[in-house]
FIMI-216071 format. One record per residue (C-alpha): x, y, z; residue in three letters. Coordinates in steps of 0.2 Angstrom, whole numbers, always signed. Last residue first. Example, Ala and Ser with C-alpha at 12.3 -4.5 7.8 and 13.67 -1.06 7.14 Angstrom:
> +68, -5, +36, SER $
> +62, -22, +39, ALA $
***
This chain:
> -223, +282, +574, UNK $
> -222, +303, +573, UNK $
> -232, +302, +558, UNK $
> -245, +289, +564, UNK $
> -247, +298, +580, UNK $
> -249, +316, +572, UNK $
> -262, +309, +559, UNK $
> -270, +300, +575, UNK $
> -272, +317, +583, UNK $
> -278, +324, +572, UNK $
> -292, +313, +568, UNK $
> -297, +314, +587, UNK $
> -297, +330, +585, UNK $
> -310, +329, +571, UNK $
> -321, +319, +577, UNK $
> -335, +330, +578, UNK $
> -333, +336, +563, UNK $
> -336, +319, +554, UNK $
> -324, +305, +551, UNK $
> -330, +287, +542, UNK $
> -321, +287, +526, UNK $
> -307, +298, +532, UNK $
> -301, +286, +545, UNK $
> -298, +273, +531, UNK $
> -288, +286, +522, UNK $
> -277, +292, +536, UNK $
> -274, +275, +541, UNK $
> -269, +270, +522, UNK $
> -257, +285, +520, UNK $
> -250, +279, +535, UNK $
> -245, +261, +529, UNK $
> -238, +267, +513, UNK $
> -226, +279, +522, UNK $
> -220, +269, +535, UNK $
> -206, +263, +530, UNK $
> -203, +248, +541, UNK $
> -188, +246, +552, UNK $
> -187, +228, +557, UNK $
> -173, +224, +570, UNK $
> -167, +208, +572, UNK $
> -155, +211, +583, UNK $
> -138, +203, +575, UNK $
> -145, +207, +559, UNK $
> -153, +224, +556, UNK $
> -166, +227, +543, UNK $
> -172, +241, +534, UNK $
> -189, +244, +523, UNK $
> -188, +256, +507, UNK $
> -199, +245, +499, UNK $
> -211, +235, +506, UNK $
> -202, +219, +516, UNK $
> -209, +201, +517, UNK $
> -202, +194, +535, UNK $
> -202, +176, +540, UNK $
> -196, +165, +554, UNK $
> -196, +147, +549, UNK $
> -205, +134, +558, UNK $
> -214, +123, +544, UNK $
> -229, +132, +547, UNK $
> -219, +149, +543, UNK $
> -212, +141, +528, UNK $
> -231, +138, +520, UNK $
> -238, +155, +526, UNK $
> -222, +166, +518, UNK $
> -225, +154, +502, UNK $
> -244, +160, +501, UNK $
> -241, +178, +504, UNK $
> -225, +181, +494, UNK $
> -234, +171, +479, UNK $
> -249, +184, +483, UNK $
> -238, +200, +485, UNK $
> -228, +199, +469, UNK $
> -209, +189, +470, UNK $
> -190, +193, +472, UNK $
> -192, +197, +488, UNK $
> -193, +183, +503, UNK $
> -182, +188, +521, UNK $
> -180, +171, +530, UNK $
> -174, +174, +548, UNK $
> -165, +164, +560, UNK $
> -158, +153, +546, UNK $
> -157, +135, +549, UNK $
> -141, +125, +552, UNK $
> -142, +110, +539, UNK $
> -149, +121, +523, UNK $
> -158, +106, +513, UNK $
> -175, +112, +517, UNK $
> -172, +130, +508, UNK $
> -170, +119, +493, UNK $
> -184, +109, +496, UNK $
> -195, +125, +499, UNK $
> -191, +134, +482, UNK $
> -192, +119, +473, UNK $
> -209, +115, +481, UNK $
> -214, +131, +475, UNK $
> -208, +132, +457, UNK $
> -190, +136, +453, UNK $
> -186, +148, +440, UNK $
> -180, +143, +423, UNK $
> -196, +141, +415, UNK $
> -202, +127, +404, UNK $
> -213, +120, +418, UNK $
> -223, +135, +416, UNK $
> -228, +133, +399, UNK $
> -241, +146, +394, UNK $
> -251, +145, +378, UNK $
> -258, +155, +367, UNK $
> -269, +150, +350, UNK $
> -268, +164, +339, UNK $
> -284, +177, +339, UNK $
> -279, +189, +348, UNK $
> -284, +204, +338, UNK $
> -272, +218, +334, UNK $
> -275, +236, +337, UNK $
> -262, +247, +329, UNK $
> -251, +261, +337, UNK $
> -234, +250, +335, UNK $
> -244, +234, +343, UNK $
> -261, +237, +354, UNK $
> -267, +221, +360, UNK $
> -283, +212, +357, UNK $
> -296, +198, +367, UNK $
> -285, +199, +379, UNK $
> -284, +183, +390, UNK $
> -272, +185, +403, UNK $
> -256, +178, +395, UNK $
> -260, +192, +382, UNK $
> -258, +204, +394, UNK $
> -245, +195, +404, UNK $
> -234, +195, +386, UNK $
> -238, +215, +387, UNK $
> -231, +219, +403, UNK $
> -240, +224, +415, UNK $
> -239, +209, +427, UNK $
> -222, +201, +425, UNK $
> -223, +188, +413, UNK $
> -211, +172, +419, UNK $
> -204, +161, +405, UNK $
> -210, +150, +392, UNK $
> -222, +159, +382, UNK $
> -232, +150, +365, UNK $
> -239, +158, +353, UNK $
> -249, +147, +342, UNK $
> -254, +152, +322, UNK $
> -269, +144, +313, UNK $
> -281, +158, +323, UNK $
> -269, +174, +313, UNK $
> -271, +188, +324, UNK $
> -256, +185, +333, UNK $
> -246, +182, +318, UNK $
> -240, +199, +308, UNK $
> -239, +208, +324, UNK $
> -234, +198, +336, UNK $
> -219, +195, +324, UNK $
> -216, +214, +324, UNK $
> -217, +214, +343, UNK $
> -203, +198, +344, UNK $
> -192, +212, +337, UNK $
> -187, +220, +353, UNK $
> -197, +226, +367, UNK $
> -210, +223, +378, UNK $
> -213, +206, +375, UNK $
> -211, +198, +392, UNK $
> -198, +187, +381, UNK $
> -189, +200, +373, UNK $
> -185, +193, +361, UNK $
> -187, +180, +348, UNK $
> -189, +162, +342, UNK $
> -198, +158, +328, UNK $
> -204, +140, +323, UNK $
> -209, +140, +304, UNK $
> -224, +129, +296, UNK $
> -233, +141, +290, UNK $
> -236, +160, +282, UNK $
> -218, +166, +280, UNK $
> -216, +183, +273, UNK $
> -214, +192, +290, UNK $
> -198, +182, +292, UNK $
> -193, +194, +279, UNK $
> -191, +208, +289, UNK $
> -178, +200, +303, UNK $
> -167, +196, +287, UNK $
> -168, +214, +282, UNK $
> -164, +220, +300, UNK $
> -149, +212, +297, UNK $
> -143, +194, +309, UNK $
> -153, +179, +309, UNK $
> -149, +163, +318, UNK $
> -155, +149, +306, UNK $
> -158, +130, +316, UNK $
> -163, +119, +300, UNK $
> -152, +107, +303, UNK $
> -142, +107, +322, UNK $
> -134, +117, +334, UNK $
> -136, +123, +351, UNK $
> -134, +103, +357, UNK $
> -118, +101, +350, UNK $
> -115, +82, +345, UNK $
> -99, +75, +345, UNK $
> -101, +61, +360, UNK $
> -93, +73, +373, UNK $
> -103, +86, +368, UNK $
> -120, +76, +371, UNK $
> -111, +69, +387, UNK $
> -109, +86, +395, UNK $
> -128, +90, +390, UNK $
> -133, +76, +400, UNK $
> -120, +79, +415, UNK $
> -125, +98, +416, UNK $
> -116, +111, +407, UNK $
> -104, +123, +418, UNK $
> -89, +117, +411, UNK $
> -95, +120, +394, UNK $
> -95, +136, +395, UNK $
> -88, +144, +379, UNK $
> -102, +136, +370, UNK $
> -113, +147, +380, UNK $
> -106, +163, +375, UNK $
> -109, +160, +358, UNK $
> -127, +157, +363, UNK $
> -124, +175, +369, UNK $
> -120, +181, +353, UNK $
> -135, +172, +343, UNK $
> -147, +176, +358, UNK $
> -141, +196, +358, UNK $
> -143, +196, +336, UNK $
> -162, +188, +340, UNK $
> -172, +182, +327, UNK $
> -169, +163, +330, UNK $
> -176, +154, +317, UNK $
> -182, +135, +317, UNK $
> -186, +128, +301, UNK $
> -192, +111, +301, UNK $
> -188, +99, +290, UNK $
> -193, +86, +300, UNK $
> -196, +85, +320, UNK $
> -199, +70, +330, UNK $
> -183, +62, +319, UNK $
> -172, +59, +337, UNK $
> -160, +72, +331, UNK $
> -173, +85, +325, UNK $
> -182, +82, +342, UNK $
> -167, +83, +352, UNK $
> -159, +98, +346, UNK $
> -178, +108, +350, UNK $
> -175, +103, +367, UNK $
> -159, +112, +367, UNK $
> -165, +126, +355, UNK $
> -176, +129, +368, UNK $
> -163, +131, +383, UNK $
> -153, +142, +373, UNK $
> -166, +154, +368, UNK $
> -171, +153, +388, UNK $
> -154, +157, +393, UNK $
> -151, +174, +384, UNK $
> -162, +180, +372, UNK $
> -178, +180, +384, UNK $
> -191, +168, +374, UNK $
> -206, +176, +363, UNK $
> -208, +159, +356, UNK $
> -220, +161, +338, UNK $
> -226, +146, +331, UNK $
> -231, +147, +314, UNK $
> -246, +141, +305, UNK $
> -255, +130, +290, UNK $
> -269, +121, +304, UNK $
> -255, +103, +302, UNK $
> -242, +115, +307, UNK $
> -251, +123, +322, UNK $
> -255, +106, +327, UNK $
> -236, +98, +325, UNK $
> -230, +113, +336, UNK $
> -242, +112, +348, UNK $
> -239, +91, +351, UNK $
> -221, +96, +352, UNK $
> -224, +109, +365, UNK $
> -236, +98, +376, UNK $
> -222, +84, +374, UNK $
> -209, +95, +381, UNK $
> -220, +103, +393, UNK $
> -223, +83, +403, UNK $
> -205, +79, +402, UNK $
> -203, +97, +413, UNK $
> -216, +92, +424, UNK $
> -230, +103, +428, UNK $
> -224, +120, +436, UNK $
> -231, +122, +454, UNK $
> -237, +137, +460, UNK $
> -236, +152, +474, UNK $
> -219, +154, +478, UNK $
> -217, +155, +459, UNK $
> -206, +171, +458, UNK $
> -202, +170, +478, UNK $
> -181, +174, +479, UNK $
> -175, +172, +495, UNK $
> -165, +184, +506, UNK $
> -159, +170, +521, UNK $
> -151, +175, +537, UNK $
> -140, +166, +548, UNK $
> -135, +154, +535, UNK $
> -130, +136, +534, UNK $
> -124, +121, +523, UNK $
> -131, +128, +506, UNK $
> -136, +118, +493, UNK $
> -131, +121, +476, UNK $
> -145, +126, +462, UNK $
> -147, +111, +448, UNK $
> -133, +111, +432, UNK $
> -139, +121, +418, UNK $
> -140, +114, +400, UNK $
> -159, +109, +399, UNK $
> -172, +110, +414, UNK $
> -172, +94, +427, UNK $
> -174, +107, +441, UNK $
> -179, +125, +438, UNK $
> -165, +136, +445, UNK $
> -165, +149, +460, UNK $
> -164, +169, +458, UNK $
> -154, +179, +467, UNK $
> -151, +165, +481, UNK $
> -145, +179, +497, UNK $
> -136, +171, +509, UNK $
> -130, +180, +525, UNK $
> -118, +174, +538, UNK $
> -116, +187, +552, UNK $
> -100, +188, +563, UNK $
> -99, +200, +579, UNK $
> -83, +209, +584, UNK $
> -90, +226, +578, UNK $
> -92, +220, +561, UNK $
> -87, +204, +554, UNK $
> -100, +199, +539, UNK $
> -99, +182, +529, UNK $
> -109, +182, +512, UNK $
> -114, +166, +503, UNK $
> -122, +170, +485, UNK $
> -131, +161, +477, UNK $
> -125, +164, +458, UNK $
> -131, +162, +439, UNK $
> -114, +161, +429, UNK $
> -127, +151, +415, UNK $
> -144, +156, +420, UNK $
> -156, +148, +434, UNK $
> -144, +133, +441, UNK $
> -140, +144, +456, UNK $
> -121, +137, +459, UNK $
> -112, +146, +471, UNK $
> -103, +162, +470, UNK $
> -92, +167, +489, UNK $
> -90, +183, +497, UNK $
> -81, +193, +512, UNK $
> -82, +208, +521, UNK $
> -74, +212, +538, UNK $
> -60, +220, +531, UNK $
> -64, +224, +512, UNK $
> -71, +215, +497, UNK $
> -63, +197, +502, UNK $
> -68, +183, +487, UNK $
> -69, +167, +494, UNK $
> -70, +154, +479, UNK $
> -84, +140, +476, UNK $
> -87, +148, +457, UNK $
> -74, +156, +448, UNK $
> -71, +175, +449, UNK $
> -76, +189, +437, UNK $
> -69, +211, +440, UNK $
> -85, +222, +433, UNK $
> -80, +241, +431, UNK $
> -76, +242, +413, UNK $
> -92, +237, +409, UNK $
> -98, +252, +413, UNK $
> -91, +259, +396, UNK $
> -101, +246, +386, UNK $
> -116, +252, +396, UNK $
> -111, +271, +392, UNK $
> -109, +267, +377, UNK $
> -126, +259, +373, UNK $
> -136, +274, +380, UNK $
> -142, +277, +396, UNK $
> -160, +280, +403, UNK $
> -161, +287, +388, UNK $
> -166, +307, +383, UNK $
> -182, +313, +383, UNK $
> -187, +328, +370, UNK $
> -198, +344, +378, UNK $
> -216, +344, +369, UNK $
> -219, +353, +352, UNK $
> -232, +340, +348, UNK $
> -222, +335, +330, UNK $
> -207, +335, +342, UNK $
> -214, +324, +354, UNK $
> -220, +311, +341, UNK $
> -203, +308, +334, UNK $
> -196, +307, +353, UNK $
> -206, +294, +356, UNK $
> -196, +283, +342, UNK $
> -179, +291, +348, UNK $
> -183, +286, +364, UNK $
> -187, +268, +362, UNK $
> -173, +266, +350, UNK $
> -159, +275, +362, UNK $
> -167, +263, +377, UNK $
> -165, +246, +366, UNK $
> -149, +250, +363, UNK $
> -145, +254, +382, UNK $
> -153, +235, +382, UNK $
> -142, +231, +369, UNK $
> -125, +235, +378, UNK $
> -130, +228, +394, UNK $
> -134, +213, +386, UNK $
> -119, +210, +378, UNK $
> -103, +213, +389, UNK $
> -116, +207, +403, UNK $
> -115, +190, +394, UNK $
> -97, +189, +397, UNK $
> -100, +197, +416, UNK $
> -112, +183, +420, UNK $
> -99, +171, +413, UNK $
> -86, +175, +423, UNK $
> -94, +177, +440, UNK $
> -100, +194, +448, UNK $
> -91, +209, +456, UNK $
> -96, +226, +450, UNK $
> -82, +238, +457, UNK $
> -85, +256, +464, UNK $
> -85, +271, +453, UNK $
> -104, +276, +453, UNK $
> -107, +293, +447, UNK $
> -123, +295, +441, UNK $
> -120, +286, +421, UNK $
> -112, +272, +431, UNK $
> -128, +268, +441, UNK $
> -136, +270, +425, UNK $
> -125, +256, +417, UNK $
> -129, +246, +430, UNK $
> -147, +249, +431, UNK $
> -150, +232, +420, UNK $
> -142, +220, +432, UNK $
> -155, +211, +442, UNK $
> -172, +213, +431, UNK $
> -158, +212, +416, UNK $
> -155, +197, +416, UNK $
> -134, +193, +420, UNK $
> -134, +184, +438, UNK $
> -131, +188, +456, UNK $
> -122, +203, +455, UNK $
> -114, +211, +470, UNK $
> -113, +230, +466, UNK $
> -97, +237, +478, UNK $
> -94, +255, +484, UNK $
> -109, +263, +482, UNK $
> -107, +284, +488, UNK $
> -109, +290, +471, UNK $
> -124, +282, +466, UNK $
> -133, +290, +482, UNK $
> -147, +281, +488, UNK $
> -166, +277, +483, UNK $
> -161, +279, +464, UNK $
> -171, +289, +450, UNK $
> -174, +283, +431, UNK $
> -180, +268, +433, UNK $
> -200, +271, +437, UNK $
> -210, +264, +454, UNK $
> -226, +263, +445, UNK $
> -224, +263, +426, UNK $
> -208, +251, +429, UNK $
> -218, +239, +443, UNK $
> -231, +238, +428, UNK $
> -219, +232, +415, UNK $
> -201, +229, +419, UNK $
> -190, +238, +434, UNK $
> -172, +235, +429, UNK $
> -158, +227, +440, UNK $
> -144, +232, +453, UNK $
> -140, +217, +461, UNK $
> -135, +217, +479, UNK $
> -129, +234, +483, UNK $
> -112, +236, +496, UNK $
> -111, +253, +502, UNK $
> -96, +253, +516, UNK $
> -93, +262, +533, UNK $
> -90, +244, +540, UNK $
> -107, +237, +533, UNK $
> -121, +246, +525, UNK $
> -130, +234, +514, UNK $
> -142, +239, +498, UNK $
> -154, +227, +490, UNK $
> -160, +229, +472, UNK $
> -169, +216, +461, UNK $
> -179, +227, +449, UNK $
> -192, +217, +444, UNK $
> -205, +202, +456, UNK $
> -214, +216, +467, UNK $
> -216, +216, +485, UNK $
> -197, +223, +486, UNK $
> -189, +219, +470, UNK $
> -181, +236, +472, UNK $
> -176, +244, +487, UNK $
> -173, +234, +503, UNK $
> -162, +242, +515, UNK $
> -150, +231, +525, UNK $
> -141, +236, +540, UNK $
> -125, +237, +549, UNK $
***
């Protein structure tokens, strides 16, 4: 048995980890690269043959974990996608929406390419291909053991990150040896609206763990909510709008829950709140289907007759025309729109019409991957390009990490420490290099053995054998040597190259 790390290895997006067990190939997640990762690694090709994949175990519906399943299907995958019930329902709207975005962006690029006489591009996949791929999904409830094949079973536990998100317990029996591998997917933040907190796991031989905020502490959720209401009030006094780039699934619903509390308690009065995302509207309906997954506070609200995702002054736009009409609103509105990292969708139009206005505020409430428009704005850019036009960044920019759906450094550590029978190895994925190095050093100081894989690295449980993908290391060795080499050292350099390539 071995595990090969593909996506989300030394980066945040594109989650994808390949198990080879008893002659079967099982993929943990099949996510899309975003931002800098997409530019550097590309989404078009897999490092394996999709036709040879037997199963995909999907931790949750966010596109950086699910977004390449339709491409896997397009390239020949005919196996099964195993996930929770809520994840299936969310993917049934999210993946076709992703396909629509692929089609729209390629159509926009091709109009330019036609004028330039260039070969036309095709989308990664279409909305229809994404819809067809949903036929491969099979869903299961939390806390139920599922035997996929002889020697491989899995159980989903609530990860508290997104409706239906799962921590996976995987028990593998191969050659009369049994291993328990736990995969966190994305661990949820504590005290966030609607969702329960991540379930504790009793034991793990090996743990594959996310590290999105492995080097960062969030402000408390209460502090962030106080900050948000102050931002809204101050912005309205200045005569502007509050624009919230938000992931349609998860973050939008949590923000609605928060604003519902403000309205119900007369903290906000006569304030129009626009959800400008058809996907957010559809996913909110799915949230309402799964009240059994809500936390105690949200459940009590529902039992009292208060729908926490509906309130006076809330509007869901439907048509493109309704979306465009929001551009005429100059003050006193909260506009929540996708995408959360500002890479696609209607949010880019709202930024175009509000980002240059000093009286407006842009509030980020989720992780911004390196290279995305959201990250560029958060990092302090003075100007950004939108639809070919340079737009000044004059609005006030806020980044409220405490509203994130991801656990922070201490949240990750506290969850890890709840494992009674400690893992022999903790494998860190889904984080940028600084976050991973910081968290690695922290948990090593607590006595854990840690491995941070690069793309293509493999790990063999049982003998704890790590096989590095040496390409980058060999190139680095070569480049370091060339800087200082002269003609007399040529033979030594050749020997160095031979040794590196043979190692």
